[in-house]
Structure formats: structure tokens, C-alpha cells
C-alpha positions in Angstrom: -2.2 10.7 28.4 -3.7 11.3 25.0 -3.9 8.4 22.7 -4.5 8.5 18.9 -7.6 6.9 17.5 -5.3 4.1 16.0 -3.9 3.4 19.5 -7.4 3.6 21.1 -8.6 0.9 18.7 -5.6 -1.3 19.3 -4.9 -1.5 15.6 -1.8 -3.4 14.4 -0.5 -5.0 11.3 1.8 -7.7 10.0 3.4 -8.2 6.6 4.9 -11.3 5.0 6.5 -11.4 1.5 7.1 -14.5 -0.5 9.0 -15.0 -3.7 7.1 -17.3 -6.1 9.1 -19.4 -8.6 7.3 -22.1 -10.6 4.4 -22.0 -8.2 6.6 -22.6 -5.1 6.7 -19.9 -2.4 9.8 -18.9 -0.5 9.4 -16.6 2.6 11.7 -13.6 2.3 10.2 -11.2 4.8 8.1 -11.4 7.9 7.7 -8.3 10.1 5.1 -6.1 11.8 4.1 -2.9 9.9 3.2 0.6 11.0 -0.4 1.7 11.0 -0.1 5.4 10.2 -2.1 8.4 11.3 -4.0 8.6 8.0 -6.0 5.5 9.0 -7.2 7.3 12.2 -7.9 10.4 10.2 -10.1 8.5 7.8 -12.0 6.7 10.6 -12.5 10.0 12.4 -14.1 11.4 9.2 -16.3 8.3 8.9 -17.4 8.3 12.6 -17.9 12.1 12.6 -19.8 12.1 9.3 -17.6 14.8 7.9 -16.3 12.8 5.0 -17.8 10.7 2.2 -21.2 9.2 2.8 -20.3 6.2 0.7 -18.7 3.4 2.8 -16.8 2.1 -0.1 -14.7 5.3 -0.1 -13.2 4.1 3.2 -12.0 0.8 1.9 -8.4 -0.1 1.6 -8.5 -0.9 -2.1 -5.1 0.2 -3.5 -1.4 0.2 -2.8 1.9 1.7 -3.9 5.3 0.1 -4.2 8.5 2.1 -3.9 12.3 1.9 -4.3 13.8 4.2 -1.7 12.2 3.3 1.6 14.2 3.5 4.8 13.8 2.7 8.5 13.0 6.3 9.5 9.7 6.1 7.7 8.5 3.4 10.2 6.6 6.1 12.2 2.9 7.0 12.5 3.4 10.4 10.9 4.5 9.0 7.5 2.0 10.0 4.8 3.6 8.7 1.6 6.3 6.4 0.2 9.7 7.9 -0.2 10.2 6.6 -3.8 6.9 5.4 -5.1 6.6 3.9 -8.6 5.6 6.9 -10.7 4.0 5.6 -13.9 1.7 3.0 -15.4 4.8 1.5 -17.1 6.8 1.1 -13.9 4.0 -1.1 -12.5 2.9 -3.0 -15.7 6.3 -3.1 -17.5 6.5 -3.5 -21.2 4.4 -6.7 -21.3 0.6 -6.9 -21.9 0.4 -9.8 -19.5 0.7 -8.1 -16.1 -2.1 -9.0 -13.7 -2.1 -5.6 -12.1 -4.8 -3.0 -12.5 -3.3 0.5 -12.2 -5.2 3.8 -11.6 -4.2 7.4 -11.1 -5.5 9.9 -8.6 -4.4 12.4 -6.0 -3.4 12.1 -2.3 -4.3 13.5 1.1 -1.3 14.8 3.1 -1.6 16.7 6.5 -5.3 17.4 5.9 -4.7 19.0 2.5 -4.7 17.7 -1.1 -1.5 17.0 -3.0 -2.7 17.5 -6.6 0.5 15.8 -8.0 -0.8 12.8 -10.1 -0.2 9.6 -8.2 -0.2 6.0 -9.5 -1.8 3.2 -7.5 -2.3 -0.5 -8.1 -5.7 -1.9 -7.1 -6.3 -4.7 -4.6 -9.1 -6.9 -6.0 -12.0 -7.4 -3.7 -11.5 -11.2 -4.0 -8.1 -10.7 -2.4 -9.5 -9.2 0.8 -10.1 -11.9 3.3 -11.9 -11.7 6.7 -9.7 -13.9 9.0 -11.9 -13.4 12.1 -14.1 -10.7 13.6 -11.2 -8.4 14.2 -8.7 -9.3 11.4 -8.6 -8.6 7.7 -5.9 -9.9 5.3 -5.0 -8.2 2.0 -3.2 -10.4 -0.5 -1.2 -8.6 -3.2 0.3 -10.6 -6.1 3.0 -9.0 -8.3 3.4 -11.4 -11.2 6.5 -12.2 -13.2 5.7 -9.5 -15.8 5.2 -6.6 -13.3 7.6 -4.1 -11.7 10.6 -5.3 -13.6 13.8 -3.4 -14.7 13.2 -0.4 -12.4 15.8 2.4 -12.4 16.3 5.9 -11.1 18.5 8.8 -12.2 22.1 7.7 -11.5 21.0 4.2 -10.6 20.7 1.7 -13.4 19.0 -0.9 -11.1 16.5 0.0 -8.5 15.1 -2.5 -5.9 11.7 -2.6 -4.4 11.9 -1.9 -0.7 8.7 -0.2 0.5 5.0 -0.7 0.3 1.9 1.2 1.5 -1.8 0.5 1.7 -4.1 3.4 0.8 -7.8 4.2 1.6 -9.7 5.0 -1.5 -11.3 8.4 -1.2 -12.5 9.4 2.3 -13.4 13.0 1.5 -15.5 12.0 -1.6 -13.4 14.1 -4.0 -14.4 14.2 -7.7 -11.0 12.5 -8.5 -10.1 9.8 -6.0 -7.9 11.3 -3.4 -6.4 8.6 -1.3 -4.6 8.5 2.1 -1.9 6.2 3.4 -3.2 3.8 6.0 -0.2 1.5 6.6 3.5 1.4 5.7 6.3 -1.0 5.6 10.0 -0.7 4.6 11.6 -4.1 3.7 14.8 -5.5 2.5 15.8 -4.8 -1.1 14.2 -7.0 -3.7 15.4 -6.5 -7.3 12.3 -7.6 -9.2 12.9 -9.5 -12.4 10.8 -11.7 -14.7 12.2 -14.8 -13.0 9.8 -14.7 -10.1 6.6 -13.2 -8.7 6.0 -11.7 -5.3 3.1 -12.3 -2.8 2.5 -9.7 -0.1 0.1 -10.8 2.6 -0.8 -7.9 4.8 -2.9 -8.5 8.0 -4.5 -5.7 9.9 -6.1 -6.4 13.3 -8.4 -4.3 15.5 -7.9 -4.8 19.2 
């Protein structure tokens, strides 16, 4: 029976989400996540030497948040969020105090480029932790000033309920063209300035 590269490597992931109020953390979500086929696609380009020659292009260094996730996206073929935040302002809000660093770029989908501008928030290198020889943890902090007051047409209040990790630029395109590596749909969180959020995403190999 054929196994994907992700399955051959025994890759798996786990996500916890904490609300942070006055420095105190409250666990609000704790589940496994889906490692999607884009991760294997990127590794195949790395091992086959048919992608970028710069190892940093294969780093998971960015993420997206979204507002219309659903259980049906918890499959390996998922290649993007359902309702990703679509502007610098949606991530950073109206305040100048947000801790997020936001970048734009393109996205790989089904071995082709989607040239629709995409918005990603960066994961600082200091927030990537080696847990052991086979495990890496990505810590994402959404402070009180970020991702607040989200809305969608016909919906005055939109809640965060999906997140994805993205690999930087595996084909070495002139404009960073990223690919989804892992996805998680979670329970609705209506983000306000009353609290921050901490996402701790662990990925293990074997």
C-alpha cells in the first residue's frame, strides 16, 4: 500500500490554545492537528533538489488565522484556510502596539502558483523551540491589540476558528510563495482587546 511522504516519516502535530488575561493563561483548546500534503511536497522538493537551494526557504516561518474553518478541512489535501484574514489591518488592528509582523506574498496550490495576494504573520525565530531530536514547537502570541473586531459581509462579528502553518518559499520564487504545512480548525474565539492568545503548535517526526 502506498504511503505519502508525511506518513512514511511518521509526522504528527498537536495544538494547544491559551487565553491570556493579566499574564494568567487559561487553556481553551487542546487537540491534534493535520499535517497536510504540502509539507510532504516541500520535503520532496528539498530531498530531490528540485526546489530552492536555500534551506531557509523550507522553514515554517509564518502562519495565517481565519474565521470560517470547519471540520471538513481536517484532511491532508487541504491547501489553504477557508476564511483567512485578508489584510494587514485585520491582523494588526487599528493600534500601533501590535506585536505581529505581517508580510504579503503568494501561495502554492496543487503544484501551481496562486497569484492572489496573501497575508501572513511571521513566527519569530526565537519562538521556534527544539523540544527533542524529533520534535519542534512553534509558539504564536496574538496580543491584546491584534486581530480584534473582525467582521465579514453579513456578519458584524466574526470569530477566529482556524489556523495554518506555512513553509516560506520552497520553489525560491522572486516573491515568497508559501505552502500550507499544517492545519487546525478550532472552537470559535471572538477576539477582543480584553485578552491575548497563545498558540503552541508541536510537530513531531516519527
